[in-house]
C-alpha positions, 0 to 999 in steps of 0.5 A: 239420100243426104237428106235422110241422113241428115234427118236421122242426125237431127232425130238422133240429137233430139233423142240425146236432148231428150235423155239429157233433160230427163237425166237432169230431172232424175238428178234433181229428183234424187238429190231432193230424195236424199235431203228428204231422207236426211230430215226423216233420218234425223227425225227418226234419231230424235224420236228414237231419243225421246222414246228411249228417255220417257221409257226410262221415265216410265221405269223409274216412275213404276219403280216409285210407284211399286216402292210406295204401294209396298211402304203403305201395305 
């Protein structure tokens, strides 16, 4: 009977170790994903800022072009 309990304890200890390794990997993966998300969010903000600048420039150039066309007519 004692050997049976010992094997059960060893099996449970093994399960705990496997779960701890799984948790450690999950935490490492989560940290990496959070870092990647931060990079993507920064790139998104930079692209949005650049889009606004380009859109503003486009609107101004269009207005200048329209003014120039009307002045020639």
